[in-house]
C-alpha positions as YAML, in Angstrom:
chain: A
units: angstrom
residues:
- id: 1
  name: UNK
  ca: [0.00, 0.00, 0.00]
- id: 2
  name: UNK
  ca: [2.86, 2.37, 0.79]
- id: 3
  name: UNK
  ca: [4.40, 1.83, -2.62]
- id: 4
  name: UNK
  ca: [1.10, 2.53, -4.40]
- id: 5
  name: UNK
  ca: [0.67, 5.76, -2.44]
- id: 6
  name: UNK
  ca: [4.21, 6.81, -3.25]
- id: 7
  name: UNK
  ca: [3.73, 6.09, -6.95]
- id: 8
  name: UNK
  ca: [0.47, 8.05, -6.95]
- id: 9
  name: UNK
  ca: [2.22, 10.99, -5.25]
- id: 10
  name: UNK
  ca: [5.02, 10.91, -7.83]
- id: 11
  name: UNK
  ca: [2.48, 10.89, -10.68]
- id: 12
  name: UNK
  ca: [0.57, 13.84, -9.20]
- id: 13
  name: UNK
  ca: [3.81, 15.74, -8.60]
- id: 14
  name: UNK
  ca: [4.99, 15.13, -12.17]
- id: 15
  name: UNK
  ca: [1.57, 16.17, -13.50]
- id: 16
  name: UNK
  ca: [1.73, 19.40, -11.49]
- id: 17
  name: UNK
  ca: [5.18, 20.24, -12.84]
- id: 18
  name: UNK
  ca: [4.10, 19.37, -16.38]
- id: 19
  name: UNK
  ca: [0.94, 21.43, -15.90]
- id: 20
  name: UNK
  ca: [2.99, 24.45, -14.86]
- id: 21
  name: UNK
  ca: [5.08, 24.18, -18.01]
- id: 22
  name: UNK
  ca: [2.05, 23.57, -20.26]
- id: 23
  name: UNK
  ca: [0.07, 26.52, -18.91]
- id: 24
  name: UNK
  ca: [3.07, 28.82, -19.22]
- id: 25
  name: UNK
  ca: [3.80, 27.60, -22.76]
- id: 26
  name: UNK
  ca: [0.25, 28.03, -24.04]
- id: 27
  name: UNK
  ca: [-0.25, 31.34, -22.24]
- id: 28
  name: UNK
  ca: [2.61, 32.76, -24.29]
- id: 29
  name: UNK
  ca: [1.77, 31.01, -27.59]
- id: 30
  name: UNK
  ca: [-2.03, 31.02, -27.84]
- id: 31
  name: UNK
  ca: [-4.14, 34.15, -27.55]
- id: 32
  name: UNK
  ca: [-7.22, 32.33, -26.22]
- id: 33
  name: UNK
  ca: [-5.24, 30.84, -23.36]
- id: 34
  name: UNK
  ca: [-3.64, 34.22, -22.66]
- id: 35
  name: UNK
  ca: [-7.06, 35.86, -22.41]
- id: 36
  name: UNK
  ca: [-8.33, 33.14, -20.09]
- id: 37
  name: UNK
  ca: [-5.25, 33.37, -17.87]
- id: 38
  name: UNK
  ca: [-5.50, 37.17, -17.65]
- id: 39
  name: UNK
  ca: [-9.21, 36.90, -16.83]
- id: 40
  name: UNK
  ca: [-8.57, 34.32, -14.10]
- id: 41
  name: UNK
  ca: [-5.68, 36.37, -12.68]
- id: 42
  name: UNK
  ca: [-7.92, 39.42, -12.36]
- id: 43
  name: UNK
  ca: [-10.78, 37.38, -10.91]
- id: 44
  name: UNK
  ca: [-8.60, 35.69, -8.30]
- id: 45
  name: UNK
  ca: [-6.88, 38.94, -7.32]
- id: 46
  name: UNK
  ca: [-10.26, 40.64, -6.94]
- id: 47
  name: UNK
  ca: [-11.97, 37.85, -4.96]
- id: 48
  name: UNK
  ca: [-9.16, 36.48, -2.78]
- id: 49
  name: UNK
  ca: [-6.23, 37.98, -0.86]
- id: 50
  name: UNK
  ca: [-3.74, 36.22, -3.14]
- id: 51
  name: UNK
  ca: [-0.59, 37.86, -1.75]
- id: 52
  name: UNK
  ca: [-1.48, 36.89, 1.82]
- id: 53
  name: UNK
  ca: [-2.36, 33.33, 0.78]
- id: 54
  name: UNK
  ca: [0.83, 32.99, -1.19]
- id: 55
  name: UNK
  ca: [3.06, 34.33, 1.59]
- id: 56
  name: UNK
  ca: [1.34, 32.02, 4.08]
- id: 57
  name: UNK
  ca: [1.89, 28.98, 1.86]
- id: 58
  name: UNK
  ca: [5.53, 29.95, 1.32]
- id: 59
  name: UNK
  ca: [6.06, 30.32, 5.07]
- id: 60
  name: UNK
  ca: [4.40, 26.97, 5.85]
- id: 61
  name: UNK
  ca: [6.40, 25.15, 3.17]
- id: 62
  name: UNK
  ca: [9.71, 26.72, 4.21]
- id: 63
  name: UNK
  ca: [9.15, 26.02, 7.91]
- id: 64
  name: UNK
  ca: [8.07, 22.43, 7.27]
- id: 65
  name: UNK
  ca: [11.04, 21.92, 4.92]
- id: 66
  name: UNK
  ca: [13.47, 23.19, 7.54]
- id: 67
  name: UNK
  ca: [11.89, 21.08, 10.30]
- id: 68
  name: UNK
  ca: [11.88, 17.93, 8.16]
- id: 69
  name: UNK
  ca: [15.47, 18.48, 7.11]
- id: 70
  name: UNK
  ca: [16.52, 18.93, 10.73]
- id: 71
  name: UNK
  ca: [14.68, 15.72, 11.64]
- id: 72
  name: UNK
  ca: [16.44, 13.95, 8.78]
- id: 73
  name: UNK
  ca: [19.79, 15.39, 9.83]
- id: 74
  name: UNK
  ca: [19.25, 14.06, 13.34]
- id: 75
  name: UNK
  ca: [18.51, 10.53, 12.04]
- id: 76
  name: UNK
  ca: [20.88, 10.52, 9.08]
- id: 77
  name: UNK
  ca: [22.76, 7.44, 10.35]
- id: 78
  name: UNK
  ca: [19.60, 5.35, 10.09]
- id: 79
  name: UNK
  ca: [18.41, 6.66, 6.75]
- id: 80
  name: UNK
  ca: [19.62, 5.66, 3.33]
- id: 81
  name: UNK
  ca: [20.57, 7.44, 0.16]
- id: 82
  name: UNK
  ca: [16.95, 7.41, -0.99]
- id: 83
  name: UNK
  ca: [15.89, 9.55, 1.95]
- id: 84
  name: UNK
  ca: [18.80, 11.89, 1.28]
- id: 85
  name: UNK
  ca: [17.66, 12.25, -2.34]
- id: 86
  name: UNK
  ca: [14.09, 12.95, -1.22]
- id: 87
  name: UNK
  ca: [15.33, 15.65, 1.16]
- id: 88
  name: UNK
  ca: [17.40, 17.22, -1.62]
- id: 89
  name: UNK
  ca: [14.34, 17.18, -3.89]
- id: 90
  name: UNK
  ca: [12.22, 18.73, -1.15]
- id: 91
  name: UNK
  ca: [14.71, 21.54, -0.61]
- id: 92
  name: UNK
  ca: [15.01, 22.11, -4.37]
- id: 93
  name: UNK
  ca: [11.25, 22.22, -5.04]
- id: 94
  name: UNK
  ca: [10.57, 24.45, -2.05]
- id: 95
  name: UNK
  ca: [13.36, 26.80, -3.13]
- id: 96
  name: UNK
  ca: [12.07, 26.90, -6.71]
- id: 97
  name: UNK
  ca: [8.52, 27.62, -5.54]
- id: 98
  name: UNK
  ca: [9.55, 30.31, -3.06]
- id: 99
  name: UNK
  ca: [11.99, 31.91, -5.48]
- id: 100
  name: UNK
  ca: [9.52, 31.93, -8.35]
- id: 101
  name: UNK
  ca: [6.70, 33.27, -6.20]
- id: 102
  name: UNK
  ca: [8.78, 36.04, -4.66]
- id: 103
  name: UNK
  ca: [10.64, 37.14, -7.81]
- id: 104
  name: UNK
  ca: [7.97, 36.89, -10.52]
- id: 105
  name: UNK
  ca: [4.62, 38.67, -10.75]
- id: 106
  name: UNK
  ca: [1.60, 38.95, -13.03]
- id: 107
  name: UNK
  ca: [3.32, 41.85, -14.78]
- id: 108
  name: UNK
  ca: [6.31, 39.69, -15.77]
- id: 109
  name: UNK
  ca: [4.39, 36.46, -16.49]
- id: 110
  name: UNK
  ca: [0.78, 36.09, -17.58]
- id: 111
  name: UNK
  ca: [0.38, 32.63, -16.09]
- id: 112
  name: UNK
  ca: [1.94, 33.63, -12.76]
- id: 113
  name: UNK
  ca: [-0.84, 32.42, -10.46]
- id: 114
  name: UNK
  ca: [-1.33, 29.17, -12.37]
- id: 115
  name: UNK
  ca: [2.37, 28.32, -12.42]
- id: 116
  name: UNK
  ca: [2.69, 29.33, -8.78]
- id: 117
  name: UNK
  ca: [-0.24, 27.08, -7.89]
- id: 118
  name: UNK
  ca: [1.21, 24.09, -9.73]
- id: 119
  name: UNK
  ca: [4.69, 24.60, -8.26]
- id: 120
  name: UNK
  ca: [3.16, 24.92, -4.79]
- id: 121
  name: UNK
  ca: [1.26, 21.66, -5.23]
- id: 122
  name: UNK
  ca: [4.42, 19.87, -6.36]
- id: 123
  name: UNK
  ca: [6.42, 21.29, -3.44]
- id: 124
  name: UNK
  ca: [3.71, 20.36, -0.92]
- id: 125
  name: UNK
  ca: [3.52, 16.80, -2.23]
- id: 126
  name: UNK
  ca: [7.30, 16.50, -2.02]
- id: 127
  name: UNK
  ca: [7.25, 17.77, 1.58]
- id: 128
  name: UNK
  ca: [4.57, 15.21, 2.48]
- id: 129
  name: UNK
  ca: [6.50, 12.38, 0.79]
- id: 130
  name: UNK
  ca: [9.71, 13.36, 2.56]
- id: 131
  name: UNK
  ca: [7.91, 13.62, 5.88]
- id: 132
  name: UNK
  ca: [6.55, 10.12, 5.42]
- id: 133
  name: UNK
  ca: [10.01, 8.82, 4.50]
- id: 134
  name: UNK
  ca: [11.52, 10.44, 7.60]
- id: 135
  name: UNK
  ca: [8.75, 8.97, 9.75]
- id: 136
  name: UNK
  ca: [9.30, 5.49, 8.31]
- id: 137
  name: UNK
  ca: [13.02, 5.89, 8.88]
- id: 138
  name: UNK
  ca: [12.21, 6.53, 12.54]
- id: 139
  name: UNK
  ca: [10.09, 3.36, 12.68]
- id: 140
  name: UNK
  ca: [12.97, 1.31, 11.33]
- id: 141
  name: UNK
  ca: [15.25, 2.90, 13.92]
- id: 142
  name: UNK
  ca: [12.90, 1.88, 16.77]
- id: 143
  name: UNK
  ca: [12.60, -1.69, 15.46]
- id: 144
  name: UNK
  ca: [16.35, -2.38, 15.71]
...
């Protein structure tokens, strides 16, 4: 069951990253998509406090990434290379999401909110996967 959940998480994460690229590509190449993206950007900015939501999500992801990495660092003797790779991926995706969200804007990219949403989903899934791997590493440590 764990392996099926992990595979599903990887598929969703890959789909989110592919979705970010696809939306950005078509927003720059196709006028209909550009109009829709601009309309949705204006609608979301009018109806929701997008900056506050985005800063909150960035803070939660960064704090959880730091806490999970510290937990991994504490148990690094009991964890394998796979857990190290997952932690590196978590740090990379969180950094990409935070950097993109803080540096870009709707003025520089039409599909800013869509790409930010997809990158945030991918980063959140990676944080959850890494947290589960760190937790399972702790279970193996207690079994020995």
